[in-house]
C-alpha positions as CSV (number, residue, x, y, z in Angstrom):
1,M,17.6,9.8,-19.4
2,T,14.0,11.0,-18.9
3,N,13.5,13.2,-15.7
4,L,10.6,10.5,-15.4
5,Q,13.6,8.2,-15.5
6,I,15.4,9.5,-12.9
7,W,12.2,10.5,-10.6
8,T,11.5,6.9,-10.7
9,Y,15.0,5.2,-10.5
10,A,15.8,7.5,-7.3
11,V,12.0,6.8,-5.4
12,V,12.2,3.0,-6.4
13,G,15.9,2.7,-5.2
14,A,15.1,4.6,-2.2
15,T,12.7,2.4,-1.2
16,F,14.5,-0.6,-1.6
17,A,17.2,0.6,0.1
18,L,15.2,0.8,3.3
19,Y,13.6,-2.7,3.2
20,I,16.9,-4.2,2.7
21,F,18.5,-1.6,5.2
22,I,15.0,-3.5,7.6
23,A,15.8,-7.0,6.9
24,I,19.4,-6.6,7.9
25,R,18.6,-4.7,11.0
26,A,16.0,-6.8,12.0
27,R,17.3,-10.6,11.0
28,A,16.0,-13.5,12.2
29,T,18.1,-15.5,14.9
30,T,15.8,-18.0,16.1
31,T,12.9,-20.0,14.8
32,S,10.4,-17.9,16.7
33,E,11.5,-14.6,14.9
34,F,11.6,-16.3,12.2
35,Y,8.2,-17.9,12.2
36,V,6.9,-15.2,14.2
37,A,8.6,-11.8,14.9
38,G,9.4,-13.3,18.6
39,K,5.6,-12.7,19.1
40,G,6.7,-9.2,20.3
41,I,4.7,-6.8,18.1
42,H,2.4,-3.8,18.7
43,P,-0.7,-4.5,18.1
44,V,-0.7,-1.2,16.1
45,L,2.5,-1.9,14.4
46,N,0.7,-5.6,13.5
47,G,-2.1,-4.2,12.1
48,M,0.5,-1.9,9.7
49,A,2.2,-4.7,8.7
50,T,-1.3,-6.3,8.0
51,G,-2.6,-4.5,5.9
52,A,0.4,-4.5,3.8
53,D,0.8,-8.0,4.0
54,W,-3.5,-8.3,2.9
55,M,-2.9,-5.3,-0.2
56,S,-1.8,-7.1,-2.2
57,A,-0.2,-6.5,-6.5
58,A,-4.4,-7.6,-6.6
59,S,-5.6,-5.0,-4.5
60,F,-3.5,-1.8,-5.2
61,I,-2.3,-2.5,-9.2
62,S,-5.6,-4.9,-10.3
63,M,-8.7,-3.9,-8.2
64,A,-9.1,-0.7,-9.7
65,G,-8.2,-1.8,-12.9
66,L,-11.3,-4.5,-12.8
67,I,-13.9,-1.7,-11.5
68,A,-12.4,0.4,-14.2
69,F,-13.8,-2.2,-17.2
70,K,-16.3,-3.9,-14.9
71,G,-18.0,-1.6,-12.8
72,Y,-20.7,-2.5,-10.9
73,D,-20.2,-6.1,-11.0
74,A,-16.3,-5.2,-9.2
75,S,-17.9,-4.7,-6.2
76,V,-17.9,-8.0,-5.4
77,Y,-14.0,-7.6,-5.2
78,L,-14.3,-4.9,-2.3
79,M,-17.6,-6.3,-0.5
80,G,-15.5,-9.8,-0.5
81,W,-11.6,-9.1,0.6
82,T,-13.2,-6.4,3.0
83,G,-15.9,-9.0,4.6
84,G,-13.6,-11.8,4.8
85,Y,-11.0,-9.8,6.8
86,C,-13.6,-9.1,9.3
87,L,-14.4,-13.0,9.4
88,L,-11.0,-13.7,10.3
89,A,-11.2,-10.8,12.6
90,M,-13.7,-12.1,14.6
91,L,-14.2,-15.9,14.0
92,L,-9.9,-17.4,13.9
93,A,-8.1,-15.0,14.7
94,P,-8.0,-14.5,18.2
95,Y,-8.8,-18.4,18.7
96,L,-5.8,-19.4,16.5
97,R,-3.7,-16.6,18.3
98,K,-4.6,-18.7,21.7
99,Y,-4.0,-21.9,20.7
100,G,-0.3,-20.1,20.3
101,K,1.2,-22.3,16.8
102,F,3.8,-21.0,14.9
103,T,1.5,-22.3,11.8
104,V,-1.8,-23.0,10.4
105,P,-0.9,-27.0,9.2
106,E,0.5,-27.2,12.9
107,F,-2.7,-26.4,14.3
108,I,-4.8,-27.9,12.0
109,G,-2.2,-31.2,12.9
110,D,-2.9,-30.8,16.5
111,R,-6.3,-30.3,17.1
112,F,-7.3,-33.7,14.1
113,Y,-4.2,-35.3,15.9
114,S,-3.3,-36.7,13.1
115,Q,-0.1,-36.0,11.2
116,T,-1.8,-36.9,7.7
117,A,-4.8,-33.8,8.3
118,R,-0.9,-31.5,9.2
119,V,0.2,-32.3,5.6
120,V,-3.0,-32.6,3.7
121,A,-3.0,-28.6,5.2
122,V,0.5,-28.3,4.5
123,I,-0.8,-29.3,1.0
124,C,-3.8,-26.9,0.5
125,L,-1.8,-24.0,1.8
126,I,1.2,-24.4,-0.7
127,V,-1.8,-24.5,-4.1
128,A,-3.4,-21.7,-3.0
129,S,-0.3,-19.5,-1.3
130,L,1.6,-20.3,-4.9
131,T,-1.6,-19.4,-6.9
132,Y,-1.8,-15.6,-4.3
133,V,1.4,-15.7,-4.9
134,I,1.7,-15.7,-9.6
135,G,-0.5,-12.6,-9.5
136,Q,1.9,-10.7,-6.7
137,M,4.7,-11.7,-9.6
138,K,2.9,-10.6,-12.4
139,G,2.5,-7.1,-10.6
140,I,5.7,-7.0,-9.7
141,G,6.6,-7.5,-13.2
142,V,4.4,-5.0,-14.3
143,A,5.8,-2.0,-12.4
144,F,9.2,-2.8,-12.7
145,S,8.6,-3.1,-17.1
146,R,7.5,-0.3,-17.3
147,F,8.9,2.1,-14.9
148,L,12.3,0.9,-15.4
149,E,12.2,0.8,-18.6
150,I,13.0,-3.3,-18.7
151,Q,11.5,-6.6,-20.1
152,F,8.8,-7.8,-18.1
153,E,10.9,-10.6,-17.5
154,Y,13.7,-8.7,-16.2
155,G,11.6,-7.0,-13.5
156,L,10.4,-9.6,-12.3
157,F,14.0,-11.5,-12.3
158,L,14.3,-8.5,-10.2
159,G,11.4,-8.7,-7.6
160,M,12.2,-12.2,-6.7
161,G,16.0,-10.7,-6.0
162,I,14.9,-8.1,-3.7
163,V,12.4,-10.4,-1.8
164,F,15.2,-13.4,-1.4
165,I,17.0,-10.8,0.1
166,Y,14.9,-9.6,2.7
167,A,12.4,-11.9,3.8
168,V,15.5,-15.0,3.6
169,L,17.6,-12.7,5.9
170,G,14.7,-11.8,7.8
171,G,12.3,-14.4,8.2
172,M,8.9,-13.3,9.9
173,K,10.3,-10.5,11.7
174,G,12.2,-8.4,9.1
175,V,9.1,-9.0,6.9
176,T,7.0,-7.8,9.5
177,Y,9.1,-3.6,10.1
178,T,9.4,-4.6,6.3
179,Q,5.4,-4.6,5.7
180,I,4.8,-1.5,8.0
181,A,7.1,0.9,5.3
182,Q,5.8,-0.8,2.4
183,Y,2.1,0.3,4.0
184,C,3.8,3.8,4.4
185,V,4.9,3.7,0.5
186,L,2.0,2.1,-0.7
187,I,-1.3,3.8,0.9
188,F,1.0,7.4,0.5
189,A,1.5,6.4,-3.2
190,Y,-2.1,5.6,-3.9
191,T,-4.1,8.1,-2.3
192,V,-1.9,11.2,-3.6
193,P,-2.6,10.7,-7.2
194,A,-6.2,9.7,-6.3
195,V,-6.4,12.9,-4.4
196,F,-5.0,15.1,-7.8
197,I,-7.0,13.3,-10.6
198,S,-10.3,13.8,-7.9
199,L,-9.3,17.7,-8.0
200,Q,-9.1,18.0,-11.7
201,L,-12.0,16.2,-12.6
202,T,-14.6,17.5,-9.7
203,G,-12.9,20.4,-7.8
204,V,-13.6,17.8,-5.0
205,A,-10.0,16.9,-3.1
206,L,-11.8,13.6,-1.4
207,P,-11.8,10.9,-4.1
208,Q,-14.4,9.4,-1.7
209,L,-16.6,12.3,-1.7
210,G,-15.0,13.0,-6.1
211,L,-16.8,9.9,-7.1
212,G,-20.6,11.6,-6.5
213,A,-19.6,15.3,-7.5
214,T,-20.7,16.6,-10.4
215,M,-17.6,16.9,-13.3
216,E,-15.9,20.2,-12.6
217,G,-16.9,23.2,-14.8
218,T,-20.5,21.1,-15.6
219,D,-23.6,19.9,-13.8
220,V,-23.4,16.2,-14.6
221,D,-22.2,13.8,-12.2
222,L,-18.7,11.6,-13.1
223,L,-20.6,8.6,-12.4
224,M,-23.6,9.4,-14.8
225,K,-20.8,11.3,-17.7
226,L,-19.1,8.3,-18.0
227,N,-22.2,6.3,-18.0
228,G,-22.8,7.9,-20.9
229,T,-20.1,8.4,-22.4
230,L,-19.9,4.2,-22.6
231,K,-23.3,4.2,-23.6
232,D,-22.9,6.5,-26.7
233,L,-19.4,3.8,-27.4
234,G,-21.2,0.8,-27.2
235,F,-20.5,-0.5,-23.9
236,A,-22.8,-1.2,-20.8
237,E,-23.1,1.3,-18.5
238,Y,-20.6,1.5,-15.6
239,T,-23.4,1.3,-13.0
240,T,-25.2,-1.7,-14.4
241,Q,-25.4,-5.5,-13.1
242,K,-24.0,-7.3,-16.0
243,G,-23.5,-10.7,-14.4
244,S,-25.8,-13.4,-13.0
245,T,-26.5,-12.6,-9.2
246,L,-26.1,-16.3,-8.3
247,N,-22.3,-15.9,-9.7
248,M,-21.8,-12.4,-8.0
249,F,-23.9,-13.6,-4.7
250,L,-20.5,-17.1,-5.0
251,L,-17.7,-14.6,-5.7
252,T,-18.5,-12.4,-3.2
253,M,-19.0,-15.8,0.0
254,S,-15.4,-17.4,-2.1
255,L,-13.6,-14.2,-1.4
256,M,-14.9,-13.5,1.9
257,I,-14.2,-16.8,3.3
258,G,-11.2,-17.2,1.1
259,T,-9.7,-14.4,2.4
260,A,-10.5,-15.4,5.9
261,G,-8.5,-18.8,5.4
262,L,-5.2,-17.3,4.1
263,P,-2.6,-18.6,5.9
264,H,-0.3,-15.8,5.8
265,V,-2.7,-13.0,6.9
266,I,-3.6,-15.5,9.5
267,T,0.2,-15.9,11.0
268,R,0.0,-12.1,11.0
269,F,-2.3,-12.8,14.1
270,F,0.7,-15.4,15.9
271,T,3.3,-12.6,15.8
272,V,1.2,-9.9,18.6
273,P,2.1,-10.9,23.0
274,K,-1.2,-11.6,23.3
275,V,-4.8,-13.3,22.4
276,R,-6.1,-9.5,23.2
277,D,-3.2,-7.4,21.1
278,A,-4.5,-10.1,18.4
279,R,-8.4,-8.5,18.6
280,S,-6.8,-4.6,19.3
281,S,-4.3,-5.1,16.1
282,A,-7.3,-7.0,13.6
283,G,-9.1,-3.6,14.3
284,W,-6.3,-1.3,13.3
285,A,-5.1,-2.9,10.4
286,L,-9.1,-3.0,9.0
287,V,-8.9,1.2,9.4
288,F,-5.3,0.9,7.7
289,I,-7.5,-0.8,4.6
290,A,-10.1,0.7,4.8
291,I,-8.2,4.0,3.5
292,L,-7.3,2.3,0.1
293,Y,-10.5,0.1,-0.3
294,T,-12.6,3.3,-0.1
295,T,-11.0,5.3,-2.2
296,A,-10.3,2.7,-5.1
297,P,-13.8,2.6,-6.8
298,A,-12.7,6.1,-7.4
299,V,-9.3,5.5,-8.8
300,G,-11.2,3.0,-11.1
301,A,-14.1,5.1,-12.5
302,M,-11.8,8.2,-12.5
303,A,-8.9,6.0,-14.5
304,R,-11.9,4.6,-17.3
305,L,-12.8,8.1,-18.0
306,N,-9.3,9.3,-18.5
307,L,-8.7,6.7,-20.7
308,I,-11.8,7.3,-23.1
309,D,-11.3,10.6,-23.0
310,T,-7.5,11.0,-23.8
311,I,-8.2,8.4,-26.9
312,Q,-12.1,10.1,-27.7
313,A,-10.6,13.4,-27.6
314,E,-13.4,15.9,-27.1
315,S,-15.4,13.8,-29.6
316,I,-17.8,11.1,-28.4
317,A,-19.5,9.1,-30.7
318,P,-20.5,9.1,-33.6
319,D,-18.4,11.5,-35.0
320,T,-14.7,10.2,-34.4
321,S,-13.1,12.7,-36.5
322,Q,-11.5,13.9,-33.0
323,N,-10.1,10.5,-32.7
324,L,-6.6,10.2,-30.9
325,K,-3.9,10.3,-34.1
326,I,-1.5,6.9,-34.3
327,D,1.6,9.6,-35.3
328,N,0.7,12.1,-32.7
329,L,0.3,9.6,-29.3
330,P,0.8,11.1,-25.8
331,A,3.7,9.6,-24.3
332,W,2.0,7.2,-21.5
333,F,0.4,5.1,-25.1
334,T,4.2,5.3,-26.3
335,N,5.5,3.8,-23.2
336,W,2.9,1.0,-22.2
337,E,2.4,0.2,-25.8
338,K,6.2,-1.2,-25.5
339,T,5.8,-3.3,-22.5
340,G,2.9,-5.0,-24.6
341,L,0.1,-4.6,-22.0
342,L,-1.2,-1.9,-24.5
343,K,-1.9,-2.3,-28.5
344,Y,-3.8,-1.1,-31.1
345,E,-4.2,-2.1,-34.6
346,D,-5.9,0.5,-37.5
347,F,-8.1,-1.7,-38.9
348,N,-9.4,0.6,-41.1
349,G,-7.0,2.5,-42.0
350,D,-7.9,6.2,-41.5
351,G,-4.6,6.8,-38.6
352,R,-6.4,7.6,-36.1
353,I,-7.5,4.9,-33.2
354,Q,-11.1,4.0,-32.4
355,Y,-11.6,3.0,-29.2
356,V,-15.7,1.1,-28.9
357,G,-17.7,-1.2,-27.7
358,K,-18.9,-4.2,-29.4
359,N,-22.3,-2.9,-29.5
360,Y,-20.9,0.5,-31.6
361,K,-21.9,1.1,-35.1
362,D,-20.9,4.2,-37.2
363,A,-23.3,6.9,-38.8
364,N,-24.5,4.3,-41.7
365,G,-25.1,1.8,-38.9
366,N,-22.0,-0.3,-39.8
367,P,-20.0,-2.1,-37.1
368,V,-16.7,-0.7,-36.1
369,K,-14.4,-2.5,-34.5
370,N,-12.4,-1.5,-31.4
371,E,-9.1,-0.2,-32.6
372,M,-7.8,-1.1,-29.0
373,V,-7.0,-4.3,-29.0
374,K,-5.5,-5.0,-25.8
375,V,-5.9,-2.8,-23.0
376,D,-4.4,-5.1,-19.8
377,R,-6.2,-3.9,-16.7
378,D,-3.4,-4.4,-14.4
379,I,-1.7,-1.1,-15.9
380,M,-4.9,1.2,-15.1
381,V,-3.6,2.4,-11.7
382,L,0.2,3.1,-12.9
383,A,-0.5,4.8,-16.0
384,N,-3.5,6.8,-14.5
385,P,-1.3,9.8,-13.0
386,E,0.4,10.0,-16.8
387,I,-2.9,10.0,-18.5
388,A,-3.7,12.9,-16.3
389,K,-0.6,14.6,-16.6
390,L,0.6,14.7,-12.6
391,P,3.9,15.4,-12.1
392,N,7.1,12.7,-12.5
393,W,7.3,12.4,-8.4
394,V,4.2,11.5,-8.6
395,I,4.1,9.1,-11.0
396,A,7.5,7.0,-9.8
397,L,5.5,7.4,-6.2
398,V,3.0,5.1,-7.9
399,A,5.7,2.8,-9.2
400,A,7.0,2.4,-5.5
401,G,3.9,1.7,-4.3
402,G,2.5,-0.7,-6.8
403,I,6.1,-2.7,-6.1
404,A,6.1,-2.4,-2.5
405,A,2.2,-3.8,-2.3
406,A,3.4,-6.9,-4.1
407,L,6.7,-7.3,-2.5
408,S,5.4,-7.4,0.8
409,T,2.4,-9.7,0.2
410,A,5.0,-11.9,-1.6
411,A,6.7,-12.1,1.3
412,G,4.2,-13.1,3.4
413,L,3.4,-16.0,1.3
414,L,6.3,-17.4,0.4
415,L,7.3,-16.9,4.4
416,A,3.9,-19.7,4.9
417,I,4.8,-21.7,2.1
418,S,8.6,-22.0,3.9
419,S,7.5,-22.1,7.3
420,A,5.1,-25.1,6.6
421,I,7.4,-27.0,4.7
422,S,10.7,-26.2,7.2
423,H,8.3,-26.5,10.1
424,D,5.5,-29.0,9.6
425,I,7.3,-31.1,7.2
426,V,11.1,-31.2,7.6
427,K,10.1,-30.1,11.9
428,G,7.0,-31.9,12.2
429,I,7.7,-35.0,10.2
430,I,11.2,-36.1,8.8
431,A,13.6,-34.7,11.3
432,K,11.8,-34.4,14.5
433,N,15.0,-33.9,17.1
434,I,16.6,-31.4,14.2
435,D,17.9,-28.2,16.4
436,D,16.9,-24.4,15.5
437,K,19.9,-23.4,13.9
438,T,19.2,-26.7,11.7
439,E,15.4,-25.9,10.8
440,L,16.4,-22.2,10.5
441,M,18.6,-23.1,7.8
442,A,15.5,-25.4,6.2
443,G,13.7,-22.3,6.3
444,R,15.9,-20.4,4.6
445,I,16.9,-23.0,2.1
446,A,13.1,-24.1,1.7
447,M,12.3,-20.0,1.1
448,A,14.6,-20.2,-1.4
449,G,13.3,-22.5,-3.4
450,A,9.4,-21.5,-3.0
451,I,10.4,-17.9,-4.4
452,V,12.3,-19.6,-7.8
453,V,8.8,-21.6,-8.7
454,A,6.7,-18.3,-7.5
455,G,8.9,-16.9,-10.5
456,Y,8.7,-19.1,-12.8
457,L,5.7,-19.5,-12.4
458,G,5.0,-15.8,-12.3
459,L,6.4,-15.8,-16.2
460,H,3.6,-17.6,-17.4
461,P,0.3,-16.0,-15.6
462,P,-2.9,-17.7,-15.6
463,G,-4.8,-14.0,-16.3
464,F,-4.0,-10.9,-14.7
465,A,-3.2,-10.2,-11.1
466,A,-6.5,-9.8,-10.0
467,Q,-8.1,-12.7,-11.6
468,V,-5.1,-15.0,-10.2
469,V,-5.5,-14.1,-6.6
470,A,-9.5,-14.4,-7.2
471,L,-8.5,-18.6,-7.6
472,A,-5.8,-18.4,-5.0
473,F,-9.0,-17.3,-2.5
474,G,-11.5,-19.9,-3.9
475,L,-8.7,-22.4,-3.4
476,A,-8.1,-21.4,0.8
477,A,-11.6,-21.0,0.5
478,S,-12.6,-24.8,-0.4
479,S,-9.9,-26.4,2.0
480,I,-8.5,-24.3,4.1
481,F,-11.1,-22.4,6.2
482,P,-13.1,-25.0,6.7
483,A,-11.0,-27.0,8.8
484,L,-10.0,-23.9,11.0
485,M,-13.6,-23.6,11.8
486,M,-14.7,-27.1,12.5
487,G,-11.6,-27.1,14.8
488,I,-12.3,-24.5,16.7
489,F,-16.4,-24.7,16.8
490,A,-17.4,-28.2,16.2
491,K,-15.9,-31.2,18.7
492,R,-17.7,-33.7,16.9
493,V,-15.8,-33.4,13.6
494,N,-12.9,-35.8,13.5
495,N,-9.3,-36.6,12.1
496,I,-11.0,-39.3,9.5
497,G,-14.0,-36.1,8.5
498,A,-11.2,-33.1,8.7
499,V,-8.2,-35.1,6.2
500,L,-11.6,-36.1,3.8
501,G,-13.2,-33.0,3.7
502,M,-9.9,-30.7,3.1
503,L,-9.2,-33.0,-0.1
504,A,-12.6,-33.2,-1.7
505,G,-13.2,-29.6,-0.9
506,L,-9.7,-29.0,-2.9
507,S,-10.0,-31.4,-5.4
508,T,-13.3,-30.1,-6.7
509,T,-12.1,-26.5,-7.0
510,L,-9.0,-27.3,-9.1
511,V,-11.0,-29.9,-11.0
512,Y,-13.6,-27.1,-11.6
513,I,-10.9,-24.7,-12.6
514,F,-9.1,-26.5,-14.8
515,W,-12.0,-28.0,-16.5
516,F,-13.3,-24.9,-16.7
517,K,-10.3,-22.1,-17.5
518,G,-9.4,-24.4,-20.6
519,W,-6.4,-25.2,-18.8
520,F,-6.9,-29.3,-19.9
521,F,-9.1,-30.9,-22.1
522,I,-10.7,-33.9,-22.5
523,P,-11.5,-35.4,-26.0
524,G,-15.7,-35.6,-26.4
525,T,-16.1,-33.0,-24.7
526,A,-17.2,-29.2,-24.9
527,M,-16.2,-27.8,-21.9
528,A,-12.4,-26.5,-22.0
529,A,-12.5,-23.1,-22.7
530,D,-13.4,-20.0,-20.4
531,N,-16.6,-19.5,-21.8
532,A,-19.4,-18.9,-19.4
533,S,-21.7,-20.3,-21.0
534,N,-19.9,-23.9,-21.1
535,W,-19.8,-22.6,-16.5
536,L,-22.4,-25.2,-14.6
537,L,-24.9,-22.6,-13.9
538,G,-23.1,-19.6,-14.6
539,I,-20.8,-19.9,-11.9
540,A,-17.0,-18.8,-12.7
541,P,-14.2,-20.8,-12.1
542,S,-13.1,-17.8,-9.4
543,S,-16.7,-18.6,-7.5
544,F,-16.9,-22.1,-6.9
545,G,-14.6,-22.0,-4.0
546,A,-18.0,-21.1,-2.0
547,I,-19.4,-24.3,-3.4
548,G,-16.0,-26.5,-2.8
549,A,-16.1,-24.5,1.1
550,L,-20.0,-26.7,0.9
551,I,-18.5,-30.0,-0.4
552,N,-15.5,-30.3,2.3
553,F,-18.7,-28.7,5.3
554,A,-21.0,-32.2,4.3
555,I,-17.8,-34.4,3.7
556,A,-16.5,-33.5,6.9
557,L,-19.8,-33.5,9.6
558,T,-21.4,-36.6,7.6
559,V,-18.6,-38.5,8.1
560,S,-17.3,-37.3,11.3
561,S,-21.6,-38.4,12.4
562,F,-20.6,-42.1,11.3
563,T,-17.1,-42.3,12.5
564,A,-15.6,-42.4,16.4
565,P,-15.7,-39.0,17.7
566,P,-12.2,-37.5,18.2
567,P,-10.5,-38.2,22.6
568,E,-11.7,-36.4,24.8
569,H,-8.4,-34.0,25.4
570,I,-9.1,-33.2,21.9
571,Q,-12.5,-32.1,23.1
572,H,-11.6,-30.1,25.5
573,L,-8.6,-28.8,24.2
574,V,-11.6,-27.4,21.7
575,E,-13.6,-25.6,24.7
576,D,-10.2,-24.5,26.1
577,I,-9.5,-22.7,22.6
578,R,-13.1,-20.9,22.9
579,V,-12.9,-19.6,26.8
580,P,-13.0,-16.1,27.1
581,M,-9.3,-15.3,28.7
582,G,-9.6,-14.7,32.5
583,S,-12.5,-16.8,32.6
584,G,-11.2,-20.0,33.8
585,S,-8.0,-22.3,33.2
586,A,-7.4,-20.6,29.4
587,V,-3.6,-19.9,29.4
588,D,-3.0,-16.5,27.7
589,H,0.3,-18.1,25.8
């Protein structure tokens, strides 16, 4: 066993032992503890848990990979996810906490005085959450497959087992305290290597400042160096916009309102004692989230530059005589090659690897193929410390951080799914008279079933982690967010409008995603491939959630205006939710 393997097993094993210990000590014994941690979590701790819940494998593993390869265009993920959190904190979290129930579908069912609305909300929640959890399972498999040097599938099964232990046992109470520990692990694991690499490349310790600093020993800015290098190799410049402005705007909006409509994040605000604590924990969560999100652009840019420098050595186009020799591959390259997430083909048989863009031509003007035929974007953060030749303990720490990020969000999502099934379907509709013990058992069974389904789907993900997650945000944006917004701020919206709006938003978004991702084919059409030239007005499937939300709003408001208004007590309920604390009849549940 190598020194790196020893470090990895030690660090990852220690964090697993910590998670399981916390789950056993914080085991849920009541439905209140299982669903909302007994509403007794301190705002600062809840902010930390919310940060871990929200910063998934997509944030830790995949976002910097997106930034590394897409450059400027990937800034939409930073703007969309952080902006959406601000929307959630200001427009939804305090009001939903004031209402004081366990789940999002329960609020929708009560507000729109309809069991049908509650069931539709459960369907929307499950579709969005399952899609989201696929991305987490992909991240778990990627991390385990490399650092424990096992097959992707076995890594995924191991991750499922760990989630099963602490999520099924602990419920929201156990998950909350586990997520606090996971936040500490993931943020330390993300920032420590970023500091090391920033010092290597620029001599500046803070990566946020290193991104705009000059390269060590030169007078060239890091971003200018990266732009020039990519241009010389036939790639688009890093800091230039490559996609359409309309698509970027819609993707940003889809991610923003999708974030605000994520049930597993909203539920976190049900776990604090008071309404003002929900606001406070939202602010603390934003502080904890900002640490990673301000570091990610530097990590992405530096990872891309390190990758190019490693493969292209000191020579940049047109001379390829210094390209990486196939018979002298570095250890990190061969290690990641074993996972199947990194591949090359020596097309010209010169024994070297040419890493070039599609527009690159050799000295004679002949096109040169990119011999790096596969560089999975999800490996960039995890491989970056190895590429930069950082100490083994740092590499092991990154592995533990990536796994922590994926596990924390997976647990939150699976808990949201199981709560919707046990509390909203079993307790709310099928067997209303069951006692707490039976409902708690139903929740644990639903959790186990959700883990099995999520694991199966994680074995066959429809894309890399951040791409799959972006689709989940679109589904949440088109279905749940409009219903919550209208439930709080639009007294006139009734049950018929809400149900039809949710169904219309969800179904149109699903159809658009399936059609333009090529997941089903209608004979006689030419739109069955995931090809930008086929997209409607250039709108990517991951960007359509904003359009789906507009459809949801339009149908709900229109139908409600032509049908009977909600009962008077429901309209009073809406008014009471919006009344500030201490100004009248509002009660701090």
